DRENKOLZA-854796 format. One line per field, with one value per residue: residue number from 1; residue in three letters; y, z, x of N, C-alpha, C in turn. Coordinates in Angstrom, 2 decimals, padded with zeros to 5 digits, always signed. Each point is the difference from the previous one (the first is absolute). Last residue first. Layout:
# DRENKOLZA-854796
n (NUM:...);
res (ALA:...);
n.north (Y:...);
n.up (Z:...);
n.east (X:...);
ca.north (Y:...);
ca.up (Z:...);
ca.east (X:...);
c.north (Y:...);
c.up (Z:...);
c.east (X:...);
//
This chain:
# DRENKOLZA-854796
n (137:136:135:134:133:132:131:130:129:128:127:126:125:124:123:122:121:120:119:118:117:116:115:114:113:112:111:110:109:108:107:106:105:104:103:102:101:100:99:98:97:96:95:94:93:92:91:90:89:88:87:86:85:84:83:82:81:80:79:78:77:76:75:74:73:72:71:70:69:68:67:66:65:64:63:62:61:60:59:58:57:56:55:54:53:52:51:50:49:48:47:46:45:44:43:42:41:40:39:38:37:36:35:34:33:32:31:30:29:28:27:26:25:24:23:22:21:20:19:18:17:16:15:14:13:12:11:10:9:8:7:6:5:4:3:2:1);
res (ALA:PRO:VAL:GLU:LEU:SER:GLU:VAL:ARG:PHE:GLY:GLN:GLY:GLN:ALA:SER:ALA:LEU:THR:ALA:ASP:LEU:ALA:PRO:THR:GLY:SER:LEU:ALA:LEU:LEU:HIS:LEU:SER:GLN:VAL:ALA:ARG:ALA:HIS:LEU:GLN:ALA:ALA:LEU:GLU:SER:GLY:ALA:PHE:ALA:ASP:PRO:LEU:GLU:ALA:ARG:VAL:LEU:VAL:ASP:GLY:GLN:GLU:ALA:ARG:PHE:ASP:PRO:HIS:LEU:THR:TRP:ASP:LYS:SER:PHE:THR:ASP:TRP:ASN:ALA:GLY:HIS:PRO:ALA:ASP:TRP:GLN:VAL:PHE:ALA:VAL:VAL:TRP:GLY:GLN:ALA:ARG:ALA:GLU:ALA:VAL:HIS:HIS:ALA:TRP:ASP:ARG:ALA:VAL:ALA:ARG:GLU:ASP:PRO:ARG:ASP:ASP:LEU:ASP:HIS:ARG:GLN:ALA:ASN:LEU:LEU:LEU:LEU:ALA:HIS:ALA:SER:LEU:THR:MET);
n.north (+104.21:-002.99:-000.32:-001.25:-000.08:-001.76:+000.17:-000.10:+001.77:+002.94:+002.23:+002.14:-002.30:-001.42:+003.15:+000.68:-002.82:+000.92:+003.59:-000.62:-002.29:+002.43:+003.58:-000.62:-002.68:-003.91:-000.73:+003.43:+001.25:+000.47:-002.24:-000.46:-000.86:-000.08:+001.82:+005.29:+004.25:+004.94:+002.18:-002.23:+001.10:+004.00:-000.02:-001.99:+002.58:+004.26:+000.57:-001.48:-005.02:-003.36:-001.88:-001.82:+000.19:+004.52:+003.96:+002.95:+002.22:-000.60:-000.56:-002.63:+000.37:+002.13:+003.14:-000.56:-000.72:-002.21:-002.45:-001.09:+002.58:-000.31:+002.54:+003.18:+001.34:+001.20:+004.56:+002.97:+000.31:-002.56:-002.38:-003.40:-003.33:-001.45:+000.39:+000.38:-000.43:+001.61:-000.47:-002.29:-001.37:-003.42:-001.57:-002.77:-001.34:-002.95:-002.50:-001.63:-002.14:+001.95:+001.64:-003.04:-001.16:+002.92:-000.22:-003.45:+000.63:+002.56:-002.16:-002.15:+002.75:+001.58:-002.98:-000.58:+003.42:+000.20:-002.94:+000.83:+004.28:+004.81:+002.47:-001.01:+001.56:+004.74:+002.32:-001.59:-003.41:-003.95:-001.75:-000.89:-002.54:-001.24:-002.11:-001.49:-000.16:+004.69:+005.37:+005.51:+005.38);
n.up (+097.07:+001.87:+000.65:-000.89:-001.80:-003.66:-002.85:-003.88:-002.76:-004.19:-004.46:-003.16:-001.02:+003.75:+001.86:-002.07:+001.08:+004.03:+000.10:-001.62:+002.85:+003.74:-000.56:-000.60:+003.84:+002.91:+004.84:+002.89:+001.91:+000.46:-001.62:-000.96:-002.81:-001.38:-001.59:+000.88:+000.62:-000.41:-004.04:-002.24:+001.23:-001.71:-004.53:-001.03:+000.92:-001.78:-003.60:-003.71:+000.10:+003.47:+002.72:-002.20:-001.59:+000.30:+001.95:+003.44:+003.55:+004.37:+003.97:+003.44:+004.23:+003.10:+003.75:+000.68:-000.57:+001.84:+002.33:+002.49:-001.42:-005.29:-004.53:-003.81:-002.78:+001.63:+001.15:-004.18:-004.26:-004.16:+000.30:+000.19:-001.37:-005.36:-004.91:-002.62:+002.98:+003.73:+002.08:+003.36:+002.90:+002.58:+002.72:+002.62:+002.76:+000.90:+003.42:+004.28:+004.20:+002.63:-002.57:-001.25:+003.25:+000.73:-003.06:+000.53:+003.23:-001.18:-002.26:+002.61:+002.02:-002.71:-000.97:+003.25:+000.51:-003.24:-001.42:-001.78:-003.15:-000.61:-001.37:-002.80:-004.62:-000.64:+002.33:-001.11:-001.20:-003.45:-002.14:+002.06:+000.61:+001.68:-000.91:-000.39:-000.52:+001.50:+001.68:+000.91:+000.45);
n.east (+074.39:+004.31:+005.19:+005.59:+005.32:+004.10:+005.00:+004.37:+004.83:+001.83:+000.56:-003.24:-004.03:-002.46:-002.85:-004.19:-003.63:-002.25:-002.99:-004.41:-003.10:-001.69:-003.12:-004.72:-002.56:-000.60:+002.10:+002.96:+004.92:+005.78:+004.99:+005.59:+004.95:+005.65:+004.02:+002.46:+002.79:-000.60:-001.23:-003.54:-004.41:-001.88:-001.38:-004.17:-003.93:-002.19:-004.26:-002.96:-000.79:+000.57:-003.56:-004.74:-004.73:-001.70:+002.98:+003.47:+004.19:+003.48:+004.16:+003.88:+003.78:+002.96:-001.83:-005.08:-005.67:-004.59:-004.90:-004.02:-003.95:-001.11:+000.91:-001.98:-003.74:-004.40:-000.87:+000.89:+002.40:-001.65:-004.75:-004.80:-003.15:+001.06:+000.72:+004.49:+004.31:+003.73:+004.92:+003.63:+004.44:+003.74:+004.80:+004.47:+004.99:+004.85:+003.35:+002.09:-001.63:-003.43:-003.66:-003.33:-003.21:-003.61:-003.56:-003.15:-003.35:-003.68:-003.49:-003.28:-003.27:-003.51:-003.54:-003.32:-003.25:-003.56:-003.98:-004.37:+000.12:+000.61:+004.42:+003.87:+001.11:+000.27:+003.57:+004.97:+003.45:+001.07:+004.05:+005.25:+005.04:+005.37:+005.24:+005.78:+004.79:+002.43:+001.66:-001.35:+001.18);
ca.north (+001.28:-000.06:-000.04:+000.55:-000.21:+000.74:-000.77:+000.55:-001.21:-000.21:-000.81:+000.93:+000.47:-001.13:-000.15:+001.03:-000.33:-001.25:+000.37:+000.78:-000.82:-001.11:+000.47:+000.08:+001.36:+000.25:-000.95:-000.67:+000.48:-000.06:+000.85:-000.64:+000.89:-000.79:-001.16:-000.99:-001.36:-000.48:+000.90:-000.38:-001.29:+000.16:+000.76:-000.86:-001.14:-000.11:+000.49:+001.45:+000.74:+000.34:+001.00:-000.40:-001.01:-001.41:-000.16:-000.84:+000.11:+000.36:+000.36:+000.40:-000.78:-001.19:+000.30:+000.57:-000.16:+001.26:-000.03:-000.90:+000.60:-000.35:-001.30:-000.05:-000.23:-001.41:-000.78:+000.06:+001.04:+000.17:+000.85:+000.81:+000.78:-000.43:-000.56:+000.62:-000.31:-000.49:+001.10:-000.06:+000.79:+000.53:+000.20:+000.83:-000.04:+001.18:-000.05:+000.87:-000.80:-000.53:+001.09:+000.34:-001.09:+000.11:+001.21:-000.29:-000.94:+000.82:+000.67:-001.00:-000.51:+001.07:+000.15:-001.19:+000.02:+001.10:-000.47:-000.65:-001.45:-000.59:+000.57:-000.64:-001.46:-000.49:-000.02:+001.27:+000.61:+000.44:+000.45:+000.02:+000.95:-000.28:+001.12:-000.30:-000.95:-001.31:-001.05:-001.36:-000.95);
ca.up (-000.26:-000.84:+000.91:-000.32:+001.30:+000.27:+000.90:+000.63:+000.57:+001.44:+000.53:+000.33:-001.26:-000.53:+000.85:-000.38:-001.33:+000.11:+000.59:-000.96:-001.15:+000.42:+000.28:-001.26:-000.53:-001.00:-001.11:+000.12:-000.80:+000.90:-000.20:+000.72:+000.31:+000.45:-000.89:+000.33:-000.16:+001.36:+000.58:-000.56:+000.57:+001.44:+000.15:-000.40:+000.89:+000.29:+001.30:+000.11:-001.22:-000.68:+000.77:+000.20:+001.03:-000.10:-000.51:-001.18:-000.52:-001.39:-000.13:-001.36:-000.67:-000.58:-000.74:+000.81:-000.61:-000.50:-000.85:+000.59:+001.15:+001.21:+000.61:+000.91:-000.78:-000.40:+001.20:+001.04:+000.98:+000.27:-000.87:+000.79:+000.94:+001.39:+000.54:-000.51:-001.38:-000.19:-000.37:-001.28:+000.13:-001.23:-000.01:-001.08:+000.09:-000.56:-001.32:-000.93:-000.75:+000.97:+000.41:-001.16:-000.20:+001.10:-000.25:-001.12:+000.50:+000.78:-000.93:-000.65:+000.99:+000.29:-001.16:-000.08:+001.11:-000.12:+000.58:+001.27:-000.20:+000.00:+000.88:+001.31:-000.02:-000.82:+000.71:+000.05:+001.33:+000.37:-001.14:+000.37:-000.78:+000.28:+000.22:+000.20:-001.03:+000.51:-000.98:+000.49:-000.68);
ca.east (-000.64:-001.19:-001.14:-001.31:-000.65:-001.22:-000.85:-001.19:-000.61:-000.08:+001.10:+001.09:+000.57:+000.76:+001.18:+000.97:+000.53:+000.76:+001.29:+000.78:+000.39:+000.85:+001.36:+000.73:+000.01:-001.03:-000.09:-001.29:-001.11:-001.15:-001.17:-001.09:-001.10:-001.14:-000.11:-001.02:+000.55:+000.26:+001.01:+001.30:+000.39:+000.26:+001.25:+001.13:+000.19:+001.44:+000.46:-000.08:-000.29:+001.24:+000.74:+001.39:+000.11:-000.35:-001.36:-000.18:-001.36:-000.24:-001.41:-000.37:-001.03:+000.59:+001.23:+001.06:+001.32:+000.57:+001.20:+000.99:+000.70:-000.74:+000.29:+001.14:+001.23:+000.05:+000.33:-001.03:+000.30:+001.42:+000.82:+000.93:-000.81:+000.14:-001.23:-001.22:-000.36:-001.37:-000.89:-000.69:-001.22:-000.59:-001.44:-000.53:-001.46:-000.65:-000.61:+000.71:+000.96:+000.97:+000.90:+000.84:+000.97:+000.97:+000.80:+000.90:+001.00:+000.93:+000.89:+000.85:+000.97:+000.95:+000.89:+000.85:+000.97:+000.97:+001.25:-000.30:-000.01:-001.35:-001.03:-000.10:+000.06:-001.11:-001.28:-000.72:+000.10:-001.34:-000.80:-001.41:-000.80:-001.40:-000.93:-001.41:-000.41:-000.38:+000.26:+000.15:-000.86);
c.north (+000.06:+001.37:-000.06:-000.12:+000.65:-000.40:+000.88:-001.02:+000.51:-001.40:-000.21:-000.74:+000.95:+000.38:-001.15:-000.13:+000.99:-000.35:-001.23:+000.33:+000.75:-000.80:-001.15:+000.41:+000.02:+001.41:+000.38:-000.92:-000.73:+000.62:-000.25:+000.95:-000.79:+000.94:-000.81:-001.09:-001.10:-001.45:-000.43:+000.87:-000.45:-001.32:+000.13:+000.71:-000.86:-001.25:-000.19:+000.55:+001.50:+000.91:+000.43:+001.10:-000.35:-000.50:-001.49:+000.02:-000.84:+000.12:+000.46:+000.27:+000.54:-000.90:-001.31:+000.28:+000.72:-000.32:+001.40:-000.07:-000.90:+000.53:-000.18:-001.42:-000.18:-000.37:-001.48:-000.79:+000.19:+001.24:-000.04:+000.74:+000.78:+000.88:-000.47:-000.72:+000.71:-000.30:-000.59:+001.27:+000.07:+000.79:+000.54:+000.03:+000.99:-000.21:+001.39:-000.04:+000.82:-000.82:-000.51:+001.10:+000.33:-001.06:+000.13:+001.20:-000.34:-000.88:+000.89:+000.67:-000.98:-000.45:+001.06:+000.11:-001.18:-000.03:+001.07:-000.45:-000.64:-001.46:-000.74:+000.54:-000.63:-001.52:-000.61:-000.17:+001.35:+000.63:+000.61:+000.61:-000.13:+001.09:-000.55:+001.28:-000.27:-000.88:-001.33:-000.95:-001.40);
c.up (+000.56:-000.12:-000.89:+001.16:-000.09:+001.35:+000.32:+000.88:+000.84:+000.30:+001.50:+000.61:+000.19:-001.32:-000.50:+000.80:-000.42:-001.33:+000.17:+000.54:-000.97:-001.21:+000.35:+000.22:-001.30:-000.55:-000.94:-001.20:+000.37:-000.77:+001.08:-000.04:+000.65:+000.50:+000.28:-001.07:+000.35:+000.02:+001.41:+000.58:-000.53:+000.62:+001.47:+000.21:-000.38:+000.81:+000.12:+001.35:+000.28:-001.22:-000.67:+000.71:+000.39:-001.42:-000.14:-000.42:-001.26:-000.26:-001.44:+000.01:-001.42:-000.70:-000.46:-000.87:+000.89:-000.58:-000.32:-000.79:+000.66:+001.20:+001.24:+000.53:+000.92:-000.76:-000.34:+001.22:+001.04:+000.87:+000.41:-000.99:+000.98:+000.90:+001.44:+000.58:-000.40:-001.47:-000.31:-000.22:-001.39:+000.38:-001.37:+000.08:-001.03:+000.17:-000.42:-001.43:-001.03:-000.70:+000.96:+000.36:-001.15:-000.13:+001.08:-000.30:-001.10:+000.60:+000.73:-000.93:-000.63:+001.01:+000.30:-001.15:-000.09:+001.09:-000.03:+000.72:+001.35:-000.40:-000.20:+000.90:+001.34:-000.10:-000.84:+000.71:+000.10:+001.38:+000.40:-001.13:+000.40:-000.70:+000.29:+000.19:+000.06:-001.16:+000.64:-001.16:+000.52);
c.east (-001.40:-000.67:-001.23:-000.97:-001.37:-000.56:-001.20:-000.70:-001.18:-000.51:+000.00:+001.19:+001.17:+000.67:+000.87:+001.29:+001.08:+000.65:+000.88:+001.39:+000.89:+000.48:+000.93:+001.46:+000.78:-000.03:-001.14:-000.14:-001.29:-001.16:-001.04:-001.19:-001.13:-001.08:-001.26:-000.03:-001.00:+000.47:+000.38:+001.12:+001.37:+000.49:+000.37:+001.32:+001.20:+000.32:+001.51:+000.44:-000.12:-000.23:+001.30:+000.79:+001.45:+000.20:-000.25:-001.45:-000.07:-001.49:-000.20:-001.50:-000.21:-001.00:+000.63:+001.22:+001.01:+001.37:+000.47:+001.30:+001.05:+000.79:-000.87:+000.22:+001.21:+001.26:+000.12:+000.47:-001.10:+000.18:+001.47:+000.90:+000.87:-000.87:+000.09:-001.21:-001.29:-000.26:-001.37:-000.80:-000.62:-001.24:-000.41:-001.54:-000.53:-001.51:-000.47:-000.52:+000.76:+001.09:+001.07:+000.99:+000.96:+001.09:+001.08:+000.92:+001.01:+001.10:+001.00:+001.00:+000.97:+001.05:+001.06:+000.99:+000.96:+001.06:+001.10:+001.28:-000.34:-000.05:-001.32:-001.11:-000.37:-000.01:-001.12:-001.33:-000.69:-000.03:-001.34:-000.81:-001.46:-000.80:-001.39:-000.82:-001.50:-000.42:-000.35:+000.24:+000.33);
//
């Protein structure tokens, strides 16, 4: 298990978030760069796979539910399933991050998504120092 004071948390790395965006390639390249940088610095990298909310035009465990092809959880990474809007609510995210000694959390997310605001507030409530790296939705 990787121990690090810092973690990079990707909130919107699933296909349903990124596929077919006009800026999909640019966002994926930028986020992949952040992931590679975080791994090179020994940071914990965490991915959230959101289960489909009621009424979504995609299903949990469908192709759209999977991580975008430019991302994959590697050994030592954290991969959690969560329900919108808070990645910490009902998931193992806080326990996984605390077990790895994480104190500072850097969020990669699409701006304006309910997940970003709710997870940011929850992370601060869990005692993490938080920085948000947003891409316009």
